[in-house]
N, C-alpha and C positions, 0 to 999 in steps of 0.2 A: 631445396629439401628442408623439411621441418626438423629442427633439432628436438629430440625428446625432452630435453631439459628446458625448453622455452617456457613452459607453464611454471616450472619450478623457479626459474629466474624471476618471472613476473610476481609470483607469490612472495618470494623472499624480499624483493625490492619494495613491494607494497608494505610488508611488515615493518621494515626498517623505517619507512616514512611514518607509519602509524606510531611507532615507538618514539621517534623524534618529536612528533607533535605532542605526545603525552608528556615527555620530559620537559620540553620547552614550557608548556603550560604550567607544570608544577613548579619549575624554577622561577617563573614570573610570579606565581602565587607566593612563594617564599620571600621574594624580594619585596613584594607589596606588603606582606604581613609583618616582616621583621626589619624592613629597611627604614630609610629616613623619611618616608612619607611620600616621596616621589615615585610614581609607578615604575617598576623595572620592566623594561621591554628589550627583546632581542633585536639587533640589527641583522636583517636577513639579506644575504647577497648570493645570487646565482654563481656557480662556479662552472668552468668549462675545461675539459681536457681536450687539447688540440687534436688528438688522434681519434677521439670518440667518447661521447658521454659527458657527464658533469654531475652537478648536484646542488645542494644548498649549504652555505656556511652561515650559521646563526651564532652571533656573538653578543654578549651583554657585558658591559664594562662599567666600572666605577660605582658599583652598588655597595651597600653596607653589608649585605650577605655575601654577594659574589663580587670580588674585585675584578675578576675576569672569568667568564665561562663561555665555552664554545661547544656547540652541538652540531656536528656536521653529518650530512647524509649524502651518499653518492651512488651513482650507477655508471660505470665506465666500461669501455671495451676497446679492443685494438689488438696490436701485436706486441708481444714482449721483446724487449731488446736482448742482446746477447748476454749481458751481465745478469739481467733478471732471469733469463732462461737457465743459466748455470746455477743460480741460487735455488731455483725451483727444483731443478734436476738433483741437486745435492741433497734436498730434503725428500727425494723419492717421489715427487709428483710426476706421474706418467705422461707420455705424449709430447714432452717439450721438444724433443729433437725432430719429431715428425711434423708438428703443427704448432707454431708458437702463438696462435690466437688465444685471447683470454677475454673473460667477462668477469666483473666483480661488482658487488654492491654491499653496502654496509653502513653502519652508524658508528660514529666515534665522538666521544665527549671527554673534555677535561675541565674541571672546575678549580680555580684558585680562589680561596675564600678571603673575606675581609678580616674576620676575627682570627688571630693566630691560633686560638684553641680549636677552631673548626677545621677539620682535615680536608686537604685537597683530595680529589678523587679522579680516577680515570675509568672509562668503560668503553668497550667496543665489541661489536659482533658483526660478522661478515659472511658472505658466501662468495666463493671463488670457483670459476669454471674454466676448464680448458677442454679441448676435444677428447682428451684422455681421462678426464676425471672431473668431479665436482665435490667440493668439501666446504666445511664450515670452520670458523675460528673465532676467537674472542676471549672475553673475560673482563674482570673488573678488579681494581686494587685501590686500597686506601693509603693515603700519603700524609699522615699527620706530622706537623712540626713538633707538636707537644702531644705525646701519646697518652691515651687513656685506655686502660684494659677493657672497660665496659664497651667502649666504642668499637674496639677491635673485635671483641666477642660478638657484638650485635651484627657487624658487617659480615663476618665469616659465617655466622649462623644462618643469615639469609642466603648466602651463596651456597652453603652446604645443603640447605633445604631444596634449592633448585636442582642441585646435582643429584641428591638422594632420590628424588622423584623419578629419575631416569636411569640411574645405574648406581649400585651400591659402592662401586669403586671410583666413580668420577671425582668426588670431592678430594679424596686422598691423592689421586693422580694429578689432578689439575691444580691443587694447592701446592704440591711439590714442584710442579712445572712453573707456577708463578714465582715461587721462592727462588728458583734458578733463573728464570727469565728476567725478573726485575732486580737482579743483583748487579751492583755497580763495581766491576772488578778493580778499577784503578783507585777506588775509595775503600774497597774491602768491606762493603756493607750493602744492605738492601736499600732501595730508595723509599720504602715505606714499610707497612705492616702486612703487605701481601693481600691475597685474595685468591682468585683462580685465573688460570690462563690455559687455553687449549688451541691447537691448530691442526690443520690437515685432518679434520674429523670426517671420516667416511667409513661408516660401519657396514655399508652395503644396504642400509635402510635409510633412504633420503628423508622420508617422513619423520622417522624417529630422530634423526640428527637435526632436522629443522625444528622439531618440537622442543628439543633440548636448547637449541640456540634461542628460540623465543622465550623459554623459561628463564634463561640467564638475563636476557634483556628486561623481562618483566620483573625480575627480582631486584633490579638496580634501585628503583625508587624506595621500596620498603627497606633496603639495606642502608641507604644513604640519608634519606630525609630525616628520620628520627635522630640520627647523630647530629645533623645540622641544627635541628630545632633544639636539641639539648645543649649545644655549645654556643649558640648564637648570642646569648645574653651574658656569657662569662666575661668578667672584667679582665683586661689585659694591660701589660706594661710595655714600655719601650724595649726592654730586654726580650719580652715575648715576641715582639715584632721583628727584632733582629734575628732571633732564632728562626722565625718563619721565612724571612728573606734568604737566609743562608740555606735553609732546607730547599727552597725553590731553586737555588743554584745547583744543588745535587740533582733535582728533577730535570733541569734544563740540560745538564751534562749527559744524563742518561739518554734523553730523547734525541739529542743531536749525535751522540756517538754510537749507541747500541740499538735503538728501537727499530724493529723490523718494518713496522708500518711507515715510519718516517722515511726510511731509506727507499722502500718500494714506491711510495707516493712521488718522491722527488725523481727517482730514476725512470718512472713511467710517464713523466710529464704532466702530472696533475697540478692543479692550481697551487702554487707555492704558499700563498697565504693560508689556504685551507689546510695544507699539510702541516704547516708550522703553527697552526692555531693553538696547539698544546703548550706553547711556551708561555711562561708567566709574564705578567705585565712589568713587574719589578723583581729583581733578584740581587743577591749579593754573594760574594765569594770570600773565603778566608784570606 
């Protein structure tokens, strides 16, 4: 029997791959333009989920612009385990008790920068399907070790423009959600200067929800690249580097303790290296 969502799945997965290719090409351009003269290139590795599906893990390391950046894309399917089912049910995702099958596709990236004045960044967008529902989620947030108000304003402005084009209340709602979601309770502070975050988006209009998710992904490069270009040439000190490494420790704590995507990836058997791609190459703790 043909699932009415099959064509939607194909379109979403194709978009995430297109977005991945676009971002990888632009990041390589940045490394070529502002780096040490050695062309920056991603190392691309296929990933496999034992129970079904896989993707591509693309990582570039050791550059002058990007000390480590990963851009992953995946399309996976299978049956959710009991723990994952309970977590989904607790969020109100329908159909979990009757049929635990799932399909998911998305893109996820994290960039840890070489210059301490250049902010780290995270972005992901995804589609998730179960026999009872299909929804979108994602967002992007900026994580500077050394904050600049103009960088924060530019990043948020690009995210707000993407939101405002689809609903007048999206930015206010999803900024507040990001402020809550990216808060680190045991440190009593946010992990960065925020952005937007949304999940379980199903308005009843799949085309509209997909268009919004595409807009969020398309807004990422205009939000982040000008900030990177602005900060790449800023002189930095060893104290600046120390501040950056300690901020990375905060980022690592959040991703290992609280991040929903990290937990889901590990609990559903996806490639552990791909799931943990977000961790910084070097970090420090107080």
